[in-house]
Structures are given as C-alpha cells and as structure tokens.
C-alpha positions as CSV (number, residue, x, y, z in Angstrom):
1,M,-34.9,51.0,-3.1
2,N,-34.7,51.4,-6.9
3,M,-34.3,48.7,-9.5
4,D,-30.6,49.3,-9.8
5,D,-30.2,48.8,-6.0
6,E,-32.2,45.6,-6.1
7,T,-30.1,44.3,-9.0
8,S,-26.9,45.1,-7.2
9,A,-28.1,43.4,-4.0
10,S,-29.2,40.4,-5.9
11,G,-25.8,40.1,-7.7
12,A,-23.9,40.5,-4.4
13,A,-26.0,37.8,-2.8
14,A,-25.4,35.4,-5.7
15,H,-21.7,36.2,-5.7
16,S,-21.6,35.5,-1.9
17,T,-23.5,32.2,-2.4
18,N,-21.1,31.0,-5.2
19,A,-18.1,32.0,-3.1
20,N,-19.4,30.0,-0.1
21,A,-20.2,27.0,-2.4
22,N,-16.6,27.1,-3.8
23,T,-15.1,27.4,-0.4
24,A,-17.1,24.4,0.8
25,F,-16.2,22.4,-2.3
26,T,-12.5,23.2,-1.8
27,A,-12.7,22.1,1.9
28,D,-14.4,18.8,0.8
29,L,-11.7,18.2,-1.8
30,S,-8.9,18.9,0.7
31,A,-10.5,16.6,3.3
32,V,-10.4,13.8,0.7
33,L,-7.0,14.5,-0.8
34,I,-4.9,15.1,2.4
35,P,-5.5,11.7,3.9
36,L,-4.4,10.1,0.5
37,L,-1.2,12.2,0.6
38,K,-0.5,10.6,4.1
39,G,-1.1,7.0,3.1
40,V,-3.6,4.4,2.0
41,S,-7.3,5.0,2.5
42,Y,-9.6,2.0,3.3
43,R,-13.3,1.9,2.9
44,A,-13.6,-0.2,6.1
45,D,-11.7,2.5,8.2
46,D,-13.8,5.6,7.2
47,A,-17.0,5.0,5.2
48,A,-17.7,8.8,5.0
49,H,-14.3,9.5,3.5
50,W,-14.6,6.7,1.1
51,S,-18.0,7.9,-0.1
52,A,-16.6,11.4,-0.6
53,L,-13.6,10.0,-2.5
54,L,-15.9,8.2,-4.9
55,H,-18.0,11.3,-5.4
56,L,-14.9,13.6,-6.0
57,Q,-12.5,11.1,-7.6
58,G,-12.4,13.0,-10.9
59,R,-11.2,16.2,-9.1
60,V,-8.9,14.2,-7.0
61,R,-7.3,12.7,-10.1
62,D,-6.9,16.2,-11.6
63,H,-5.3,17.7,-8.5
64,A,-3.0,14.6,-8.0
65,A,-1.9,14.9,-11.7
66,V,-0.6,18.4,-11.1
67,L,1.6,17.0,-8.3
68,G,2.9,14.2,-10.6
69,L,0.8,11.6,-8.9
70,E,-2.1,9.3,-9.9
71,L,-4.9,7.9,-7.9
72,M,-5.1,4.1,-7.7
73,L,-8.6,3.2,-6.5
74,D,-10.1,-0.3,-6.2
75,E,-13.8,-0.2,-5.4
76,A,-14.1,-4.0,-5.2
77,E,-11.3,-4.4,-2.6
78,G,-12.0,-1.1,-0.9
79,Y,-8.7,0.8,-0.9
80,A,-7.2,3.8,-2.6
81,F,-3.7,5.4,-2.7
82,L,-1.6,7.8,-4.6
83,R,1.6,6.8,-6.5
84,S,4.0,8.6,-8.8
85,R,2.9,8.6,-12.4
86,P,4.7,5.8,-14.3
87,E,5.6,8.1,-17.2
88,L,7.5,10.3,-14.8
89,E,9.3,7.2,-13.4
90,D,10.5,5.8,-16.8
91,G,11.3,9.1,-18.4
92,A,8.6,8.9,-21.1
93,A,7.0,12.2,-20.1
94,P,8.0,15.4,-21.9
95,K,11.2,17.0,-20.4
96,L,10.4,19.7,-17.9
97,P,12.6,22.7,-17.2
98,R,12.8,21.4,-13.7
99,P,12.2,17.8,-12.6
100,L,9.3,17.4,-10.3
101,P,10.4,16.5,-6.7
102,R,9.1,13.1,-5.5
103,L,6.2,13.3,-3.1
104,I,5.9,9.5,-2.7
105,A,9.3,8.2,-1.5
106,R,10.7,4.9,-2.8
107,R,11.3,2.4,0.0
108,P,13.9,-0.2,-0.8
109,L,13.1,-3.6,0.6
110,S,15.5,-6.1,2.1
111,F,15.5,-9.7,0.7
112,P,13.9,-11.1,3.9
113,V,11.1,-8.5,3.8
114,S,10.6,-9.2,0.1
115,L,10.4,-12.9,0.8
116,L,7.8,-12.4,3.5
117,L,5.7,-10.2,1.2
118,A,5.8,-12.8,-1.6
119,L,4.8,-15.5,0.8
120,L,1.9,-13.4,2.2
121,R,0.8,-12.5,-1.3
122,K,0.7,-16.2,-2.3
123,K,-1.2,-17.0,1.0
124,L,-3.7,-14.3,0.1
125,A,-4.2,-15.8,-3.4
126,E,-4.8,-19.3,-1.8
127,F,-7.2,-17.8,0.7
128,D,-9.2,-16.0,-2.0
129,A,-9.4,-19.1,-4.1
130,A,-10.9,-21.0,-1.2
131,G,-13.7,-18.5,-0.8
132,G,-15.4,-17.7,2.5
133,D,-14.2,-14.9,4.7
134,T,-12.6,-11.8,3.1
135,R,-10.1,-11.2,5.9
136,L,-6.9,-13.1,6.0
137,I,-5.7,-13.2,9.6
138,L,-2.5,-15.0,10.7
139,S,-0.8,-15.4,14.0
140,R,2.9,-14.7,14.4
141,E,3.5,-18.5,14.7
142,Q,1.8,-19.0,11.3
143,V,4.0,-16.4,9.7
144,A,7.0,-18.1,11.2
145,E,5.9,-21.4,9.8
146,L,5.8,-19.8,6.3
147,L,9.4,-18.7,6.7
148,R,10.7,-21.9,8.4
149,V,11.1,-23.8,5.2
150,F,13.6,-21.1,4.0
151,M,15.7,-21.3,7.1
152,P,18.8,-23.6,7.5
153,E,18.1,-26.8,9.3
154,G,18.8,-26.6,13.0
155,S,18.1,-22.8,13.1
156,N,17.6,-21.4,16.5
157,E,13.8,-21.0,17.3
158,A,14.2,-17.8,19.3
159,R,16.3,-16.2,16.6
160,L,13.6,-17.2,14.0
161,I,10.9,-15.5,16.1
162,D,13.1,-12.4,16.5
163,Q,13.5,-12.2,12.7
164,V,9.8,-12.7,12.1
165,D,9.0,-9.9,14.6
166,T,11.5,-7.6,12.8
167,Q,10.1,-8.3,9.4
168,L,6.5,-8.0,10.5
169,N,7.2,-4.6,12.1
170,R,8.6,-3.4,8.9
171,I,5.6,-4.7,6.9
172,V,3.3,-3.1,9.4
173,D,5.1,0.2,8.9
174,L,4.7,-0.2,5.1
175,G,0.9,-0.8,5.6
176,F,0.7,-4.3,4.1
177,V,-0.4,-5.9,7.4
178,R,-2.0,-4.5,10.5
179,R,-2.0,-5.8,14.1
180,L,-5.4,-6.7,15.5
181,R,-6.4,-4.4,18.3
182,G,-5.6,-5.9,21.6
183,Q,-3.9,-8.9,20.0
184,D,-0.3,-8.0,19.3
185,H,0.6,-11.4,17.8
186,M,-2.3,-11.5,15.4
187,F,-2.1,-9.8,12.0
188,E,-4.5,-9.0,9.2
189,V,-3.0,-9.1,5.7
190,Q,-4.2,-5.9,3.9
191,R,-5.7,-6.5,0.5
192,I,-3.6,-3.6,-1.0
193,L,-0.8,-6.1,-1.1
194,K,-2.4,-7.4,-4.3
195,A,-1.8,-4.0,-6.0
196,F,1.9,-3.9,-5.1
197,V,2.8,-7.6,-5.5
198,D,1.4,-8.6,-8.9
199,A,2.1,-11.6,-11.1
200,Q,5.2,-10.1,-12.7
201,W,6.7,-9.2,-9.3
202,L,6.1,-12.7,-8.1
203,A,7.6,-14.2,-11.3
204,D,10.7,-12.0,-10.9
205,F,11.0,-12.8,-7.2
206,D,10.6,-16.6,-7.9
207,A,13.7,-16.4,-10.0
208,R,15.6,-14.7,-7.1
209,L,14.1,-17.2,-4.7
210,A,15.4,-20.2,-6.8
211,A,18.9,-18.7,-6.6
212,Y,18.5,-18.2,-2.9
213,R,17.4,-21.8,-2.4
214,A,20.4,-23.1,-4.4
215,Q,22.7,-20.9,-2.3
216,L,21.1,-22.2,0.9
217,E,21.4,-25.8,-0.2
218,A,25.0,-25.4,-1.1
219,S,25.7,-23.7,2.2
220,T,24.0,-26.6,4.1
221,Q,25.9,-29.2,2.1
222,G,29.1,-27.4,2.8
223,Q,28.4,-27.4,6.5
224,G,27.6,-31.1,6.4
225,G,30.8,-31.8,4.7
226,N,32.8,-29.9,7.3
227,D,31.0,-31.9,10.1
228,E,32.0,-35.2,8.5
229,E,35.6,-34.2,8.5
C-alpha cells in the first residue's frame, strides 16, 4: 500500500467515525425531544431522560425554536415541557409568508375546572410554605371539601362527588394531578401546576370568583325568598 492509499483509507475511516458520531447524536437528541413533544417530562419518572435533557438542552431549544416552540425547564422542581413561543401568540414576531401551524393545542377550561385548578394551586402554595414533604397528596374527599364551600347549601352529596370525579378526570388528562398507583381515590398534585397557574392567573381568577360568589349568594337568597312565600 502506498502513501496515497494510506491517506485515503485514513480519511474514509475518519469520515465513517464522524458519520457514526453524528448519527448517534441525532438519535440521542430525538430520544430527548420526542417525549417532550408528547407531553411533560418529569425528573422523577425517568432519571436517564432528564440527565440527557440537561446535557442537550441547548440543542433542544434550537430545534424547538424551528417549530415555533420554546423549552420550559425547571431544574429545582424537576419538570420540563414545550409551549408555543409567546411572540408567536401575541403577534409580535415578524410576519411570515405562512403562519406556523400550532403544534401545542390550546385547551379551553370550563369554570369548574378552572376553580379546582385555582384551589389546588393555593393548596400547593400553603403546602410549600409549611415545609416538610415535597409531594402534595390529596384524597377525593379532601378535594370535595375544597369545593364544598362553593356549592349551594343543601347540595346533593352524591352529585358533588360526581362533579369532583368529572373535574379530577379532566385535570388528570391535562397532567396537573396524577392518580396514585393502586389507589384510584388518591391524587398527587403535580408541581408543574405552578408554571401554568401563576400569581397573575390567580389574581384574574379571584376577580371572576368574587363575581361567582355574588351570583351564588343572590341565587341562594332568591331561593330562600321563594321558600318563605
């Protein structure tokens, strides 16, 4: 073998090594990005995925930006998710020849679900302020107790439990609480709730809640007046 042959073989080997390395890196990036496109990633659920995400988060941010998304990662709380970039939501971004299709769908919330989310968020804040355990776990009965004060007096108990189950199922689907394995009536409040229900959201909701309470009181007084007649 002459010198030219050796150089050619060396170059081919280096090219093959680089190609393999790029393929492996792309596979690693895909393995990190795809679960994020499906939903929230939690450190507690998959330590290996979380470690890879921290290592590749710069690349993940770059690839997500191409899709009109941004990575929201909270190392302290141990969760990460993708959301639509705010500038694309409010129209501040430069006009594109074609608007980007939404990858992260908006999910409108009913008032009862919004109410329960607000109550759970406040419960989580109280729980954190008390210190101690990092996992807030509530029974279905405890959740019902949170909602009971907002129900008209004399409300049917069975109906209240049915409403609680419906709202909890919706919030489980949204990923804000999860059922404990083997305990269908026990729920863990996910800490990602803090990212979605912030102080401004709570303030806005409190205003709606005050209006709801006034409406409920007026309705109750009206029913009392009819009973007296």
